[in-house]
Every structure is written in structure tokens, then in C-alpha cells.
N, C-alpha and C positions, 0 to 999 in steps of 0.2 A: 851782975850777969851781962849788962850791956857792954862792959869792957871786953868780955870774952866772945861776943857775937861776931859773925862774919856777914859781910854784904854778899849779895847774890853774885856779883862779879868775882869777889874773893873766893867764894865757895866753888864757883865754876872754874876758877883758876886752879884751885886745889885738885879738882876732878881732872882737869886737863893734864896737870903735872903727874898725877897718879897714873893716868892712862899711858902717858908717854914713857913713864918709868917701867910700868908693868908690861906694856905691849909696844916696845920701841921699833920692832921690825915690820916688814910687810908679810902678808899672809894670803895663801890661796883660798878663795871663797867660792863655794858652790851655792848658787841662788838663781831665782827667776827674776828677770827684769820686768819692771812695771813703770808706767807713766814716764817713758823715755821722751825727753824733749831737749832741743838744742836752742839756746838763745842767740841773739844777734851778735854777741861777742864770740860765738863759736864754742862756748862751754856747753857740755852736755850734763843735764841734771836728770836724775832718775831715782827710783826706789828699788831696793833689793828685798824680795820677799821669799818666805818659805811656807809651803802649804803642807797640811796633813795629808798623808798619802791615801787615807781612807775617806775622810770627810771633805777633803779639798778646801778646808778652811785655812786662813792665814794664821800661822803660829809664831812668825817672827817677821820684823820689818826694820829696815834701816835706810836712811837717806844716803845717796851716792852722788859723786861728781866725777866727771872726767874733764880735766882742763883742756882748753882748745888745742894747745900744741900736742898733747898726748892723744886727744880724740881724733884729730886729723889723721894721725898715723895708724892708730888702732882700728878705726872704723874701716879704712881702706884695706887693711890687712885681713880683718875679719870677713869683709864682703868677698874679697878675692878667694879666700880659703873655703868659705861655706856657700858662696853663691847667693847670699842674701844679706840684707842690710841689718845693722845692729838696731834692733827695735824692741818694742814691748812684747812680752810673752815668750822670751827665749830662756832656756836653761843654759847658764853660762858658768865658766870657770875663770874667775878674774883674780888678779893679784892686787891687793888693796893695802893701803896704810890706814890706820885708825886715827881719826882726828876728833878733837873736842874743842869747840870754840865757845868762849864765854857768852857770845851773843847768839850764835846759830846752833849751838849744841852739837850732838853726836852725829858724825857722818863718816862715810868710807870713801877714800879717794882712790880711784882706779889708776894703776900704773902699768898693767899688762893684762893680756887676755890669751886664753888657749882655745882656738877655734875648733880643734879636734874634739873637745868635750861637747861642744854644742852640736856638732855633726852627729856624734854618738847619741846624744839625747834625742835629737830629731828622729834618728833611725829607731831608737828604742821606743819612743812614743808612737811612731808609725806602726811598729810591730805590735805594740800593745793594742792598738785599735784593730789591727788585722786579727790578732788572737781573739779579741772580744767578739768580732763579727763571726769568726769561725765557730766559737763556742756557742753562739746563738743560732748557728745553722743557717745564716743568711749570706755568707761570704760569696757563694757562687750562684745564688738564685738567678740573678740577671743573666749570667753567662749561659744558663740552662734554657733560657727562652729561645725559641726558633725565630730567626729573622725571616719575615715573609719573603716568598719568592719574588714578588714585585714590591720593592720598598721604594716608593716615590712620594710618600706623604711624610715630610720630616718636620718635627717640632724642634726649633732651634733655640737654645739658651745661650745668649751672648749679649755683649754690650753693642747697641746699634751703631756706635761710632767706632768700633774696633776694626782695625785693618784686617784682622783675621776673619771677621764676619764677611767683609767685602770679598776677600779671597775665596772663601767658602762658596758664596753665592755665584761668583764669576765662574769658578771651576764647575759648579753644578749645572748652571744654565747654559754654558758654552761647551758642553760635552760633545765629543766628535760623533757619537752614535745618535745624537738627536733625541735622547730620552727626555721626556717631559717630567719635571719634578714640581711638587707643590711644597714650598718651605715657608712656614710661618714662624716669625720671630717672637719669642717671649723674653723681653728685655730683662737683664739682671746686672747687678754690680759684680764684676768679675775679679776684683782685688780689694784688699782692705778689710777692716774689721766687720763691715756690714755684708761682705760678699756671701758668707755662709747662709745667713738668713734669706738673702735676696735670691740665691739660686734655689733654695728649698721652696720658697714661695712660688717661683716659676714652675718648679716640678708639680706643685699642687694645682696650679692653673691648668697645666697640661693634663693632669690626672682627670680633672672634671670633663675634659673633651677627648679622652684617650681613644675613643672609638673612631675619631677622625684622622688618626696618625698611625704610621707603621713603625716609627722609631723616633728616638730623641737624640739630638746631637748637642753636646756641651762643648763649646769652642771658645777660645780666647787667643789673642796674639802673644808674642813673646813678652818678656819682662824679667824682672829679678826673681830669683828662686824664692825669695821671701814672700812674693805675691802668691805663691802656691800653697801657703799654710792652710788656707780654708779647705783645700782639696784633700787634706789629710785628716779632716775632722770626722769624728765618729758619726755625728748626726747627719751630715751630708752623705757620707758613705752608706749609712744604714738606709736612707731614703732611696738612693740609687739602686742598692742591692735588691730591694723589695719592690722596685717600680715595675708595673705590669707591661711596660714596653721595653724593647731592647734599647740600651743606652750606649751611644758611641762617644767616647771622650777624645778630644783633641785640644789640649790646653797649651800647646805651643812650646813644649820643652822635650828635647830628644833624650837627654841624659837623666832627667828626673822622672821616676815612676811614682806617682802618688797613690794613695789608697783609693781615690776615685778611679784611677786607671785600672787598679786591680779588681775592683768590684764591678766595673762596667762590662757590658757584653763584649765590646771590642774597644781596644785602645789604638788610636792613631797618633802619630807624633805631632801633627799640625792640623789646623783647620782645612788646609788644602788636601792633606792626606785623608781626612774624614770624607771629603767630597769624592776623592778618587776611590776610596773603599766602597762607597754607596754606588758609584757609577759602575765599578767592576762587578759588584754583586748583581746589578741589573744586566750587565753584559753576559754574565754566566747564565742568568735566567733566560735572556733573549736567545742565546746559543742553544740552550736546552729546548726552548720552544720551537726554534727553527729545525733542530734535529727531529723533534717530535712531529713537526709538520711534514718533514721529508719522509719519515717512517710511515706516517698515515697515508701520504700520497702513494708511496711505494706499495704498501699493503693493499690500498684501495685498487691500484692498477693491477696488482696480482689477482685480487679477488674478481675484478671486472673481467680480466683476461680468462680466468678459469671459468667464470660463469658464461662468458661468450663461447668458449670451447665446449662447455657442457651443453649450451643451447644448440650449438652447431651440430654436436654429436646427437643430441636428442632430436633435432629436426631431421637429420639423416635417418635416424631410426624410425621417426614418424613417417617420413616419405617411403622408406622401405616397407614399413608395416602397411601403409596405405596401398602401396603397389601390390603387396601380397594379398591384402584384403580384396582389392579390386579384381585381382586375378581369380581369387576364390569365387567372388561374386559373378565375374564373367563366366567362369566354368559352370557355376550353378545356373546362371541364365541360359547358357548354351544347352545345359542338360534339360532344363525345363522347356526351352524352345524346341528342342528335338522331340521331347515327349508330346508337347502341344501340337507340333506339326503332324506327328504320327496319329494322335488322337483326332485332330481335325480331319486328316485324310480319311481315317476310318469312318468318322462321322459323315463326311461328305459322300463316301462310297455307299454307306448305309442309306443315306437319303437319296442317293442316285438310284439305287436298286428299288427303293420304295417308289420313287417317281416313275421308274420304268414300269413297275407293276401297275401303278395307277394309270399310266398311259395305255398299257395293254387293256386294262379293264375298260377305260373310257372308249378306246377304239372298238372294243367288243360291243359296247352298248350304244355306240353312236348310231344315229338314224341311217347313215349310209350303209353300215354293215347290216342293219335290220332290213333295209330295202333290198340289199343284195341277196338276202336269203328268201326273197319272195314276198315280203310284207310291203304294205302301202301305208302312206300317211295322209290323213284328211285334214285340210285346213279351211277355216272359214274366216275371211277377213285377215289372213296372215297368221292366225293363231291355230294351234293344233286342236282338233276336236277329239276329246277323249270319251265323250258319252253321247248317247242319242238324245239325251235331254238338252244338249247344246244346240239342236237343230229344230227347224220348223219348216213347214211346207213353204216353198218359194225361196228358201235360202240357196244361195249359190255357193258351192264348195269347190275346192281344188283337191284333186287326188294325185299324189306323187308316187311314181313308180321308180324302180332302179334306173330306168333309162329314159324318164321323162315324166310329164304330168298331163292331166286332163281336167276340164272344167265341166260341171254338171249342175242341175237344179233339182232341188228336192220337190218331188210331186206327191209322194206318199210316204208316211211314216208308219 
């Protein structure tokens, strides 16, 4: 038996020869890239994997290599055509030769690549995410939110060192209209494998304090299109779509529309454009407020003028009414004055006749008239004597006649 046995190297050599004989050509391979890395010699080592479409579990795997001379050419070509780097997580169509080495085992050597396949896969995956969000009924939720009339409290998700963030803040704070904005930065990683989780974490921090903000701005500067991969993710898009505040995206690419752009309330091309959009929104509100102020002033002036005219007309009517009332009162007074004059005159005449009668009576009974008729008056001590009992013997009395008087003394009663 030992004479018929093979060493491991001999067996691996047989495998190598068998593979070379059975699969001598190159083949176009569809697979997803994984663990892509380039060593200091310029060679690119990676793994090709295939996943179950339902469970997303890996069902096939193979080591791959792109030699430095080929990688230099293919990577530049791929990046130029797709706008992104050759990296992990891409669905690719590559032409490979099948190798088996006695020491290193089975591997695939890449000799060519078709960038159009990757572009199609990116678009397909993006569309799958959009379809899923639409089926779940959340695709347009954030777009349906109403941007507040006064939007000046902005929660900003960005890298604090990004030039795009500086551009955004400069544009916002130096606006020509002099609007005042309060912008608070919620730092996040804006590219790379950790960017998706970092941006979602920033959204969660904003959510806790959402009552203090009017809108959210997600901004980043320019860069490779590959850096935008996280903005096509389902989890990030789902968070943005259902966020309670309007989200404005400005992730720095004019030609690339990501799923984040699609689900956001408003998409602007750059961070500066986001600031310009917010400023313009405030300008529209300010113009509406100025127009409203002008209308209020105009209506107020019209109301005041009408009230003034009404008061003037009312005052004229009051004056006229007062004059008419005074005329009526004067006429009444004149009437009563004439009546009173007549009544007073009659009363005076009546009293005058009464006094005349009294005067005649007094004249008739006056002592002078009595004396003229032959009567005399007897006085004692200047007082009239009306009874004999008022006299005694020896009293001196005065007797008055119509034409004089005499004195006498009582000698006998």
C-alpha cells in the first residue's frame, strides 16, 4: 500500500494538473467582493463570495488575487467608469483564470473586469431599497412634513472637520438678509464602513431633543462616489423617512442621487446649497410677513379713516340734532315765557284792583274822612278815647275837629 500512496504535494500536483486540463481558459465570474486589501508590493488580495438571496448567508467562497501590473490598470479603469473605488461589498463581473497551487491551494486570478455590471448592480440594489420603502409605506413620509415658516433652528449632522460643514456655516451666518440661525452640530462619520451606524446614532440624539429644532441638515463635502454607499442603505433611509423633523440632504454630489436624497424632505446638491435653501425659505417667510404687515397697516388706515369719517358725520348729526333740540327748547321757553308774562300781568292787574279797593276802603274809614263828615276824635295823652271808662275827673283831653282841635278838662262824668 505504501508504494501506491501519494504525498500531499503529489496529490495537490495532480489536482493542479486536473484543473488546468479541465478548466484551461478564463471565465467571466459574477460575485461579491470581500476583504479587499492591497499589500506593499501592489498586489490586491480579496475573497469572492456568493450569498443566498433569501437568507443572505454565504453559500460559496473563493480566494482571489489581482497582480500589481493588472490591478493598477483595472482599478483606475473601474473607478473612472463607476465613480468609485474597487473595494469590499461590490457586486462585480470579473474575468478570472482558475489556479491551484500545491502550497496555497485554490484561487482565482483576475485578468479583466466589466464596470457596467457593477453600475447596474448598484442601481438595482438602490431600486430594491426604494421598492421596499415604498411597499412599507414610508418612502415619502418625510417629504409630507411641513417645513416651519420660520426655520432657523437647525440640527446639523456632519463631520466637524469637513470643509462642507464650514461652507454651510459660513453661508448660513453671513447671509445678506441678516437672518439669525441657531445651528447645532451632531458629529458623525460621513464615509466608510462605520458611517451608516454613526449617522443613525446622530439622528437618535436629535430625536431626543427634537422639540428644540425645526429641521435636520445632513451634509458632507465632495469625495469618491464609493463614499456614498452608506447613503443607499435601507436602515439609514428608513430612519430618515420616518424622522419627525424635515430632513435636508446635501452630501456633495450633483450627479449622484442616493436613496437618502430620495427619502429626504428636500435634496440640495451641496452643503452650501442646503444653506441657500434654508435662507431662501426664510426670505419667502420674511416677504410674506412684510406683505402681511403692509396689508394690516393698509386695512388699519382704511378702518381708522372710515371711523374718523363716521365720527365726523356723527358729530355733525349730533350738532344738528342739538341745534334742533335747542331750537325746540327755545321755542318752548318762549312759549312758556309769554304765557308766564300774561299770567303775571293778569295777576298783577288783579292785585292792583284789589289794592285799589283796599285803598278806597281805607280812605273811607280813615279818621280824616270821618272828621269831614262832622265827627270828632277824643284823645288823652295822644291815645284815642273809645270809652267813658277811659276818663276820670281832672283828665285833660284833646278834641279834634275837621278843621282843628281844642283842649278841655273833665269836671264831671
